C-alpha positions as CSV (number, residue, x, y, z in Angstrom):
1,M,-0.7,-4.2,29.9
2,V,-1.8,-1.6,27.3
3,I,-5.5,-0.5,27.9
4,K,-7.3,0.2,24.6
5,A,-9.9,3.0,24.3
6,K,-13.3,1.5,24.8
7,K,-15.6,1.7,22.0
8,K,-19.2,1.8,22.9
9,N,-21.8,-0.5,21.2
10,L,-19.2,-1.9,18.7
11,F,-20.9,-4.4,16.3
12,L,-18.5,-7.1,14.9
13,K,-19.4,-10.0,12.6
14,G,-17.6,-13.4,12.6
15,V,-18.6,-17.0,12.0
16,G,-21.2,-18.4,14.4
17,V,-20.0,-22.0,15.0
18,S,-21.9,-23.0,18.2
19,P,-25.5,-21.6,18.7
20,G,-26.8,-19.6,21.5
21,I,-26.5,-16.1,23.0
22,A,-24.1,-15.2,25.9
23,M,-23.2,-12.0,27.7
24,G,-20.9,-11.1,30.5
25,K,-17.5,-9.7,31.2
26,I,-14.4,-10.4,29.1
27,F,-11.5,-12.8,30.2
28,I,-8.6,-12.4,27.8
29,L,-6.5,-15.4,27.0
30,D,-3.5,-14.7,24.8
31,S,-3.3,-18.3,23.5
32,G,-2.2,-18.7,19.8
33,K,-0.1,-15.6,19.4
34,S,3.4,-16.3,18.2
35,N,6.2,-16.4,20.9
36,L,8.8,-15.8,18.3
37,D,8.0,-12.2,18.2
38,S,10.1,-11.5,21.3
39,C,12.7,-14.1,20.6
40,P,15.1,-13.3,17.8
41,I,17.1,-15.9,15.9
42,K,20.5,-16.7,17.7
43,L,23.6,-18.3,16.4
44,I,25.1,-20.6,18.9
45,D,28.8,-21.9,19.1
46,E,29.6,-25.6,18.8
47,S,30.2,-26.0,22.5
48,S,26.5,-24.9,23.2
49,V,24.8,-27.2,20.8
50,S,24.5,-30.1,23.3
51,S,23.0,-27.9,26.1
52,E,20.7,-26.2,23.6
53,I,19.4,-29.5,22.5
54,D,18.9,-30.5,26.0
55,R,17.0,-27.3,26.7
56,F,14.6,-28.1,23.7
57,Y,14.1,-31.7,25.1
58,A,13.2,-30.3,28.5
59,A,10.7,-27.9,27.0
60,V,9.1,-30.7,25.1
61,E,8.9,-32.9,28.3
62,E,7.4,-30.0,30.2
63,S,4.8,-29.6,27.5
64,K,3.9,-33.2,27.8
65,K,3.5,-32.9,31.6
66,Q,1.3,-29.8,31.2
67,L,-0.9,-31.6,28.7
68,L,-1.2,-34.8,30.9
69,R,-2.2,-32.5,33.9
70,I,-5.1,-31.1,31.6
71,K,-6.1,-34.5,30.6
72,E,-6.4,-35.6,34.2
73,R,-8.5,-32.7,35.0
74,V,-11.1,-33.3,32.2
75,A,-11.0,-37.0,31.9
76,P,-13.6,-37.7,34.5
77,I,-16.2,-35.5,32.8
78,G,-18.6,-36.4,30.1
79,G,-17.6,-39.9,29.6
80,G,-13.8,-39.6,29.7
81,K,-12.5,-39.8,26.0
82,E,-15.0,-37.5,24.6
83,H,-12.9,-34.5,26.0
84,T,-9.4,-36.1,25.8
85,Y,-9.2,-37.5,22.2
86,I,-7.6,-34.3,20.9
87,L,-5.3,-34.1,23.8
88,D,-4.0,-37.6,23.1
89,A,-3.4,-36.4,19.5
90,Y,-1.4,-33.5,20.8
91,L,0.8,-35.8,23.1
92,M,1.4,-38.1,20.1
93,M,2.7,-35.0,18.3
94,L,5.1,-34.3,21.2
95,D,6.4,-37.9,20.8
96,D,6.7,-37.6,17.2
97,E,10.3,-38.1,15.9
98,F,9.6,-35.9,12.9
99,I,9.2,-32.9,15.2
100,V,11.4,-33.6,18.0
101,D,14.4,-35.4,16.4
102,K,14.3,-33.1,13.2
103,T,14.4,-30.0,15.4
104,A,17.4,-31.4,17.4
105,R,19.2,-32.1,14.0
106,I,18.5,-28.5,12.9
107,I,20.0,-27.1,16.1
108,K,23.2,-29.2,15.4
109,A,23.4,-28.5,11.6
110,K,22.4,-24.8,11.6
111,M,23.8,-23.9,15.0
112,I,20.8,-21.9,15.9
113,N,18.7,-21.6,19.1
114,A,16.0,-24.1,19.8
115,E,13.0,-21.6,19.2
116,W,14.0,-21.0,15.6
117,A,15.0,-24.6,14.9
118,L,11.5,-25.8,15.9
119,N,10.0,-23.0,13.8
120,K,11.9,-24.3,10.7
121,T,10.8,-27.8,11.4
122,L,7.1,-27.0,11.4
123,Y,7.1,-24.1,8.8
124,K,6.8,-26.5,5.8
125,L,4.1,-28.6,7.2
126,Q,2.1,-25.5,8.2
127,N,2.6,-24.0,4.7
128,I,1.3,-27.1,3.0
129,L,-1.9,-27.1,5.0
130,E,-2.3,-23.3,4.6
131,K,-2.4,-23.6,0.8
132,S,-4.9,-26.3,0.8
133,K,-8.4,-25.7,-0.8
134,D,-9.9,-27.9,1.9
135,E,-11.1,-25.8,4.8
136,Y,-10.8,-28.7,7.2
137,L,-7.1,-29.2,6.3
138,R,-6.4,-25.5,6.5
139,E,-7.7,-25.6,10.1
140,R,-5.2,-28.4,11.0
141,K,-2.4,-25.8,10.6
142,R,-3.6,-24.3,13.8
143,D,-3.1,-27.6,15.7
144,I,0.5,-27.6,14.7
145,N,0.7,-23.9,15.7
146,Y,-0.8,-24.8,19.1
147,I,1.9,-27.4,19.8
148,K,4.7,-25.1,18.6
149,N,3.6,-22.3,20.8
150,H,3.2,-24.7,23.8
151,I,6.9,-25.6,23.4
152,L,7.9,-22.1,22.7
153,R,6.3,-20.9,26.0
154,N,8.4,-23.5,27.9
155,L,11.6,-22.5,26.0
156,T,11.1,-18.7,26.7
157,G,9.5,-19.0,30.2
158,K,6.7,-16.9,29.1
159,E,3.8,-17.1,31.6
160,Q,0.3,-17.4,30.1
161,K,-3.1,-16.8,31.7
162,D,-4.9,-20.2,32.2
163,V,-8.6,-21.0,31.9
164,S,-8.5,-22.1,35.5
165,Q,-7.7,-18.6,36.6
166,M,-11.1,-17.3,35.9
167,D,-12.9,-16.3,39.1
168,E,-16.3,-15.5,37.8
169,D,-18.5,-16.4,34.9
170,S,-16.9,-14.8,31.8
171,I,-16.8,-14.7,28.0
172,M,-13.4,-15.9,26.8
173,V,-11.8,-13.7,24.2
174,A,-8.6,-14.9,22.5
175,H,-6.7,-14.7,19.3
176,D,-7.2,-18.4,19.2
177,I,-8.3,-21.2,21.7
178,S,-6.8,-24.6,21.3
179,P,-8.9,-27.7,21.7
180,A,-6.8,-28.4,24.9
181,E,-7.9,-25.1,26.4
182,T,-11.6,-25.7,25.2
183,A,-11.4,-29.0,26.9
184,Q,-10.6,-27.3,30.2
185,M,-13.8,-25.3,29.8
186,V,-15.9,-28.3,31.1
187,R,-15.1,-27.4,34.7
188,S,-14.6,-23.6,34.1
189,K,-16.9,-20.7,34.3
190,V,-16.7,-19.8,30.5
191,M,-20.2,-18.9,29.3
192,G,-19.0,-18.4,25.7
193,F,-16.0,-17.4,23.6
194,A,-15.0,-15.1,20.7
195,N,-11.7,-15.7,18.7
196,D,-9.8,-13.8,16.1
197,M,-9.2,-17.0,14.4
198,G,-11.0,-20.2,13.4
199,G,-14.0,-21.4,11.3
200,K,-16.7,-24.0,11.2
201,T,-14.5,-27.0,10.9
202,S,-12.0,-26.1,13.5
203,H,-11.5,-28.3,16.5
204,T,-12.4,-25.3,18.6
205,A,-15.8,-25.2,16.9
206,I,-16.4,-29.0,17.3
207,M,-15.6,-28.8,20.9
208,A,-17.8,-25.8,21.5
209,K,-20.8,-27.6,20.1
210,S,-20.0,-30.6,22.2
211,L,-19.8,-28.5,25.3
212,K,-22.9,-26.5,24.2
213,I,-20.9,-23.2,24.7
214,P,-22.0,-20.3,22.3
215,A,-19.0,-19.4,20.2
216,V,-18.0,-17.0,17.4
217,L,-14.8,-17.4,15.6
218,G,-13.0,-15.6,12.7
219,L,-13.4,-12.1,14.3
220,E,-9.9,-11.1,13.1
221,R,-9.4,-8.2,15.6
222,I,-11.4,-8.8,18.7
223,T,-8.2,-9.1,20.8
224,Q,-7.1,-5.7,19.5
225,L,-10.4,-4.1,20.6
226,A,-11.3,-5.7,23.8
227,N,-10.0,-5.1,27.3
228,M,-10.1,-7.4,30.3
229,G,-13.4,-6.9,32.1
230,D,-15.2,-5.2,29.2
231,F,-18.8,-6.3,28.8
232,I,-19.6,-8.3,25.6
233,I,-22.5,-10.0,23.9
234,I,-22.0,-12.8,21.5
235,N,-24.5,-14.6,19.3
236,G,-23.1,-18.0,18.3
237,T,-26.0,-18.6,15.9
238,T,-25.7,-15.5,13.7
239,G,-21.9,-14.7,14.4
240,E,-22.7,-11.3,15.8
241,V,-20.6,-9.7,18.6
242,I,-21.2,-6.5,20.3
243,L,-18.4,-5.0,22.5
244,N,-19.4,-2.7,25.4
245,P,-23.1,-2.6,24.4
246,N,-25.3,0.2,25.7
247,K,-28.5,-0.5,27.9
248,K,-30.8,-0.6,24.9
249,T,-28.7,-3.3,23.1
250,I,-28.3,-5.3,26.2
251,K,-32.1,-5.3,26.8
252,E,-32.6,-6.3,23.1
253,Y,-30.3,-9.3,23.3
254,Q,-31.6,-10.4,26.7
255,A,-35.1,-10.7,25.0
256,K,-33.4,-12.5,22.0
257,A,-31.7,-14.9,24.4
258,N,-35.0,-15.8,26.1
259,E,-36.6,-16.3,22.8
260,Y,-33.8,-18.5,21.7
261,K,-34.0,-20.7,24.8
262,Y,-37.8,-21.0,24.4
263,F,-37.4,-21.9,20.9
264,E,-34.7,-24.4,21.5
265,K,-36.8,-26.0,24.4
266,T,-39.8,-26.3,22.3
267,L,-37.8,-27.6,19.3
268,F,-35.8,-30.2,21.4
269,K,-39.0,-32.1,22.0
270,Y,-38.7,-33.2,18.3
271,S,-35.3,-34.7,18.9
272,K,-36.6,-38.2,20.2
273,L,-39.5,-38.3,17.9
274,P,-39.3,-40.5,14.6
275,A,-38.9,-38.5,11.4
276,E,-42.2,-39.4,9.8
277,T,-44.6,-37.3,7.7
278,K,-48.2,-36.9,8.6
279,D,-49.1,-39.4,6.1
280,G,-46.6,-42.2,7.2
281,F,-43.5,-41.7,5.1
282,R,-40.4,-42.6,7.1
283,I,-37.0,-41.2,6.7
284,E,-33.9,-41.9,8.7
285,I,-32.0,-38.9,10.3
286,C,-28.4,-39.5,10.9
287,A,-25.4,-37.3,11.9
288,N,-22.0,-36.4,10.3
289,I,-19.0,-36.7,12.6
290,E,-15.3,-36.2,12.5
291,L,-14.4,-36.9,16.0
292,I,-15.5,-39.5,18.5
293,E,-16.2,-36.8,21.1
294,E,-19.1,-35.6,19.1
295,I,-21.1,-38.8,19.7
296,P,-22.9,-37.8,23.0
297,S,-24.2,-34.7,21.2
298,V,-25.3,-36.8,18.2
299,L,-27.5,-39.1,20.5
300,E,-28.8,-36.2,22.5
301,Y,-30.2,-34.4,19.4
302,G,-31.9,-37.5,18.2
303,S,-29.7,-39.0,15.5
304,E,-30.7,-42.5,14.5
305,G,-27.0,-43.4,13.6
306,I,-23.9,-42.0,12.0
307,G,-24.5,-41.3,8.3
308,L,-20.9,-40.1,7.7
309,Y,-17.9,-40.7,9.7
310,R,-15.0,-38.8,8.2
311,T,-11.8,-40.7,8.9
312,E,-9.3,-38.1,7.6
313,F,-8.5,-36.9,11.2
314,L,-6.6,-40.2,11.8
315,Y,-4.1,-39.3,9.1
316,L,-3.4,-35.7,10.0
317,N,-1.0,-34.0,12.2
318,R,1.5,-36.8,12.2
319,A,4.8,-37.8,10.4
320,S,3.7,-41.4,10.0
321,L,0.7,-43.2,8.7
322,P,-1.8,-44.6,11.3
323,T,-1.5,-48.2,12.3
324,E,-4.2,-50.8,11.7
325,E,-4.7,-50.9,15.5
326,E,-5.2,-47.1,15.7
327,H,-7.8,-47.4,13.0
328,F,-9.5,-50.4,14.6
329,D,-9.6,-48.7,18.1
330,A,-11.3,-45.7,16.6
331,Y,-13.9,-47.5,14.6
332,R,-14.7,-49.9,17.4
333,E,-15.3,-47.1,19.8
334,V,-17.5,-45.3,17.3
335,L,-19.7,-48.4,16.9
336,E,-19.8,-49.1,20.7
337,K,-20.8,-45.6,21.5
338,I,-23.5,-45.3,18.8
339,A,-25.0,-48.7,19.4
340,P,-27.7,-49.9,18.8
341,Y,-27.5,-47.6,15.8
342,S,-25.3,-48.1,12.8
343,A,-22.3,-46.1,11.6
344,T,-21.3,-45.4,8.0
345,I,-17.5,-45.1,7.7
346,R,-16.1,-43.3,4.8
347,T,-12.7,-44.3,3.6
348,L,-9.8,-41.9,3.2
349,D,-11.0,-38.8,1.3
350,I,-7.8,-36.6,1.0
351,G,-5.0,-36.6,-1.4
352,G,-1.6,-38.0,-0.6
353,D,0.0,-34.7,-0.9
354,K,-1.7,-33.6,2.3
355,F,-0.3,-36.3,4.6
356,L,2.2,-35.2,7.1
357,S,4.3,-38.2,6.3
358,N,7.1,-39.1,4.1
359,L,5.2,-40.6,1.1
360,N,7.3,-38.6,-1.5
361,L,4.4,-37.7,-3.7
362,A,4.5,-34.8,-6.2
363,E,2.8,-31.6,-5.4
364,E,-0.3,-31.3,-7.6
365,M,-1.5,-28.2,-9.5
366,N,-5.0,-29.0,-8.7
367,P,-5.6,-31.4,-5.9
368,A,-9.4,-31.3,-6.1
369,L,-9.3,-32.9,-9.5
370,G,-6.1,-35.0,-8.9
371,L,-4.8,-38.0,-7.0
372,R,-7.3,-37.9,-4.1
373,A,-9.9,-40.1,-2.3
374,I,-10.5,-43.4,-4.0
375,R,-7.9,-42.6,-6.7
376,F,-5.3,-42.4,-4.1
377,C,-6.4,-45.5,-2.3
378,L,-6.2,-47.6,-5.6
379,K,-2.7,-46.3,-6.2
380,E,-1.6,-46.9,-2.6
381,I,-3.2,-50.3,-2.1
382,E,-1.4,-51.2,1.0
383,I,-2.5,-47.9,2.8
384,F,-6.0,-48.7,1.7
385,K,-5.9,-52.3,2.9
386,V,-4.8,-51.2,6.4
387,Q,-7.9,-49.1,6.7
388,L,-10.3,-51.9,5.2
389,R,-8.9,-54.6,7.5
390,A,-9.5,-52.3,10.5
391,I,-13.1,-51.4,9.4
392,L,-13.8,-55.1,8.7
393,R,-12.4,-56.2,12.2
394,A,-14.6,-53.4,13.8
395,S,-17.7,-54.6,12.0
396,S,-18.0,-57.5,14.5
397,Y,-18.6,-54.9,17.3
398,G,-21.7,-53.2,15.9
399,K,-23.7,-52.2,12.7
400,L,-21.4,-50.8,10.1
401,R,-21.5,-49.7,6.6
402,I,-18.5,-48.8,4.3
403,L,-18.7,-45.7,2.0
404,F,-16.3,-45.1,-0.9
405,P,-15.7,-41.4,-1.9
406,M,-15.2,-40.0,-5.4
407,I,-16.3,-42.9,-7.6
408,S,-16.5,-41.8,-11.1
409,G,-16.7,-45.2,-13.0
410,I,-17.6,-48.8,-12.9
411,E,-14.0,-49.9,-13.1
412,E,-13.1,-48.2,-9.8
413,I,-15.9,-49.8,-7.8
414,R,-15.2,-53.2,-9.2
415,R,-11.5,-52.8,-8.4
416,V,-12.5,-51.6,-4.9
417,K,-14.7,-54.6,-4.4
418,E,-11.7,-56.9,-5.5
419,I,-9.4,-55.4,-2.9
420,L,-12.1,-55.6,-0.2
421,N,-12.6,-59.4,-1.0
422,E,-8.9,-59.9,-0.9
423,V,-8.9,-58.4,2.6
424,K,-11.9,-60.6,3.7
425,N,-10.0,-63.7,2.6
426,E,-6.9,-62.7,4.4
427,L,-8.9,-62.1,7.7
428,S,-10.8,-65.3,7.2
429,K,-7.5,-67.3,6.8
430,G,-6.2,-65.8,9.9
431,G,-9.4,-66.7,11.8
432,V,-10.3,-63.0,12.5
433,A,-13.9,-62.2,13.1
434,F,-15.9,-59.8,11.0
435,D,-19.3,-59.2,9.4
436,G,-19.2,-61.0,5.9
437,D,-22.3,-59.2,4.9
438,V,-21.2,-55.7,5.6
439,E,-23.0,-53.2,3.2
440,I,-20.9,-51.1,0.9
441,G,-22.0,-47.8,-0.8
442,I,-20.5,-45.1,-2.8
443,M,-20.6,-41.2,-2.7
444,I,-22.2,-39.7,-5.5
445,E,-20.4,-36.5,-5.9
446,I,-19.1,-36.4,-9.5
447,P,-21.4,-35.6,-12.5
448,A,-20.0,-38.7,-14.2
449,A,-21.4,-40.9,-11.4
450,V,-24.8,-39.3,-11.9
451,A,-24.8,-40.2,-15.6
452,I,-24.1,-43.9,-15.0
453,A,-26.0,-44.1,-11.6
454,D,-28.1,-46.9,-13.0
455,I,-25.1,-49.0,-13.7
456,L,-23.3,-48.2,-10.5
457,A,-26.6,-49.1,-8.5
458,R,-26.1,-52.8,-9.6
459,E,-22.7,-52.9,-7.8
460,V,-23.5,-51.5,-4.4
461,D,-26.0,-51.7,-1.5
462,F,-26.5,-47.8,-1.2
463,F,-25.8,-44.4,-2.6
464,S,-24.8,-41.3,-0.5
465,I,-25.2,-38.0,-2.3
466,G,-22.4,-35.6,-1.3
467,T,-24.0,-32.3,-2.3
468,N,-21.0,-30.2,-1.3
469,D,-18.7,-31.5,-4.1
470,L,-21.6,-32.5,-6.5
471,I,-22.5,-28.8,-6.6
472,Q,-19.0,-27.6,-7.0
473,Y,-18.1,-30.0,-9.7
474,S,-21.5,-29.5,-11.6
475,L,-21.4,-25.9,-11.6
476,A,-17.6,-25.5,-12.1
477,I,-17.1,-23.2,-9.2
478,D,-14.6,-23.1,-6.2
479,R,-16.6,-22.6,-3.0
480,V,-13.7,-20.9,-1.3
481,N,-13.2,-18.4,-4.1
482,E,-14.8,-15.2,-3.1
483,H,-15.3,-14.1,-6.7
484,V,-17.5,-17.1,-7.7
485,N,-18.8,-18.6,-4.6
486,Y,-22.1,-16.7,-5.1
487,L,-22.9,-19.2,-7.7
488,Y,-22.9,-22.1,-5.2
489,N,-26.5,-22.8,-4.8
490,P,-28.3,-26.2,-4.2
491,L,-31.4,-24.9,-5.9
492,H,-29.8,-24.5,-9.2
493,P,-32.1,-26.4,-11.6
494,A,-29.1,-28.6,-12.8
495,V,-28.3,-29.6,-9.3
496,L,-32.0,-30.6,-8.6
497,R,-32.1,-32.6,-11.9
498,L,-29.0,-34.4,-10.9
499,I,-30.4,-35.3,-7.5
500,K,-33.6,-36.5,-9.1
501,S,-31.7,-38.6,-11.6
502,V,-29.7,-40.4,-8.9
503,A,-32.8,-40.9,-6.6
504,E,-34.7,-42.5,-9.5
505,A,-31.7,-44.8,-10.3
506,A,-31.5,-46.0,-6.7
507,H,-35.2,-46.6,-6.5
508,R,-35.3,-48.6,-9.7
509,A,-32.4,-50.8,-8.4
510,G,-34.1,-51.2,-5.0
511,I,-31.0,-49.8,-3.1
512,T,-31.0,-47.1,-0.3
513,I,-30.4,-43.5,-1.3
514,A,-28.9,-41.1,1.3
515,M,-27.6,-37.5,1.3
516,C,-24.8,-36.4,3.6
517,G,-24.0,-32.9,2.3
518,E,-24.8,-29.6,3.9
519,M,-28.1,-29.5,1.9
520,A,-29.4,-32.4,4.0
521,G,-29.5,-30.3,7.2
522,D,-31.0,-27.1,5.8
523,P,-34.8,-26.8,6.8
524,L,-35.4,-24.9,3.6
525,Y,-34.6,-27.9,1.4
526,I,-36.2,-30.7,3.4
527,P,-39.7,-30.8,1.6
528,I,-37.7,-31.0,-1.6
529,L,-35.7,-33.9,-0.4
530,L,-38.8,-35.7,0.7
531,G,-40.2,-35.2,-2.7
532,F,-37.2,-37.0,-4.2
533,G,-38.0,-40.0,-1.8
534,L,-34.6,-40.2,-0.1
535,N,-34.3,-42.8,2.6
536,E,-31.7,-41.2,4.8
537,L,-30.5,-37.7,5.5
538,S,-27.2,-37.1,7.5
539,M,-26.3,-33.7,9.0
540,D,-24.7,-31.7,11.7
541,P,-26.5,-33.0,14.9
542,H,-27.8,-29.6,16.0
543,S,-29.9,-29.5,12.8
544,I,-31.7,-32.7,13.6
545,P,-34.6,-31.4,15.9
546,R,-35.6,-28.8,13.3
547,V,-35.4,-31.1,10.4
548,K,-37.6,-33.6,12.2
549,K,-40.2,-30.8,13.0
550,I,-40.4,-30.0,9.3
551,I,-40.7,-33.6,8.3
552,R,-43.4,-34.2,10.9
553,S,-45.4,-31.1,9.8
554,T,-45.8,-32.0,6.3
555,T,-47.0,-35.0,4.0
556,I,-45.1,-36.9,1.3
557,K,-48.0,-35.9,-1.0
558,E,-47.4,-32.2,-0.5
559,S,-43.6,-32.6,-0.9
560,R,-44.0,-34.4,-4.2
561,E,-46.4,-31.7,-5.4
562,L,-43.9,-29.0,-4.4
563,L,-41.2,-30.8,-6.2
564,E,-43.1,-31.3,-9.4
565,N,-43.8,-27.6,-9.5
566,I,-40.2,-26.6,-8.7
567,M,-38.9,-28.8,-11.5
568,K,-41.0,-26.9,-14.1
569,L,-39.1,-23.6,-13.1
570,A,-36.1,-22.5,-15.2
571,T,-33.9,-20.3,-12.8
572,T,-32.4,-20.5,-9.4
573,D,-34.2,-17.2,-8.4
574,E,-37.6,-18.5,-9.6
575,I,-37.1,-21.7,-7.5
576,E,-36.0,-19.7,-4.4
577,D,-39.0,-17.2,-4.6
578,Y,-41.4,-20.2,-5.1
579,I,-40.1,-22.4,-2.2
580,Q,-39.8,-19.5,0.2
581,T,-43.4,-18.3,-0.5
582,E,-44.8,-21.9,-0.3
583,L,-43.0,-22.7,3.0
584,A,-44.0,-19.5,4.6
585,K,-47.5,-20.5,4.0
586,Q,-47.0,-24.2,5.3
587,F,-44.6,-23.5,8.2
588,P,-45.4,-19.9,9.4
589,D,-43.4,-20.4,12.7
590,E,-40.3,-21.8,10.9
591,F,-40.3,-19.3,8.0
592,P,-39.4,-16.5,6.9
593,I,-36.3,-18.2,8.6
594,A,-36.1,-19.6,5.1
595,N,-35.1,-16.1,3.9
596,L,-32.0,-16.5,5.9
597,S,-31.3,-20.0,5.1
598,V,-30.6,-19.7,1.3
599,H,-26.8,-19.9,0.8
């Protein structure tokens, strides 16, 4: 092993994905690095093809056995499936004929070694996801990479350090940590981890939050700088990492860690309290989830239900579409685990070009404005009906609402309701139980929907404002474009006027108005959202205690006055300055945290 020169008190900045401060010795895991680097492409003769295919099949089978052993170790902890759902997805990928059979065919057709045949099989799929503008979809490339490298390790016989080999409490440092390895941390001595790769929407981030392990991702070169046994500090709240800190820095961060623990402890008492202002205005606080294993954390942090269940994960990392039973099992489990609260299930919200399946759809120049979400579902009606049937069947197992994304006109929602009624009639004729009065709602995330919100409100039971896309589409900016993302700001006067218009339309129609974008979970914006009179906010579960504290420390009267004054201002900067000044007066213990909260 090459020992790198130790750099003292080296500060690095990454993406904080799971809050908290951890410090200790480093345990380096080399997971995620390509095993092709030491394995050149080889041509094989015809007589070796059969044995090469057999070698590949054996590596796949060994990979399955290894994942099953991991699953057996972590399954009894935390309610079972919470830490095995992703492992099941990986096992399905290892059974996928698109991966396994196609690789065997490439070995035979190209007469090359199994390592490079596998690489050719998965390269196109990884390339499609890497080019996606959607951060969540880009992260899915890493799941495919994990499976590829797992098989490659068994093909090359390369030994890898395992999480279970840790013999003392340590900070895990890796190029990448797979969800399978993260799941093993349940029983390990990992106090936190820092990766070269990853972002806020990665499975690693989701699992870290679930396990309450401080984590910093996206550090790019931590594995190049760190040695096994070095001392490290990570701040999963701010994304700061200090390698080989000096005594002064260690003392400083020990104090910060104690402050953080005290703050979390005092804040956590708000998790089980109702979100009600001092003058009696009640608002429902819910959580956004992507994976079932997030639900225990959702309940622990005081969520009153699931305001947004993103169903895209069911369609990804696979060569075939999910079956009705797979949909049904997932939705039923969500409802059973969140009971007695309700869950809002959003129908598919990605484009057909992002499926890892053979739909033979043309690649689009601008997927964000193309055949995606409800547009795709109304074109591929049978795919849509499979999901709707499963959702309706699951509705007999708990409280459920259906949310339709990217609605831009009245024709779309009326066509959606026609299809939903067709599915209801089919289920009724088949004697299948479902809730006939299930509520339906639409995402308000396109300016056109805002303009006709009063008309749309007559067709549905609730609105849910998706601020992420609404801001992006309204301000004509790409959030992932580093040259213009500084323009992305929820406090832009145009954005606030759009939200105000939607809220007023919902109130006049007597329907529920919710918000499920990132804006809903930021303490800085809560008084403004109260002023709009929203009925429900849905957010990352870790934001819930702080949001409840803000709500319980103010009045609806104060919030409406604040909003009235803000709406008179002409620029984003003026609004930011005003809101920060006012909140610093009203919540001195929470702000100037506001100064760090504006995005």
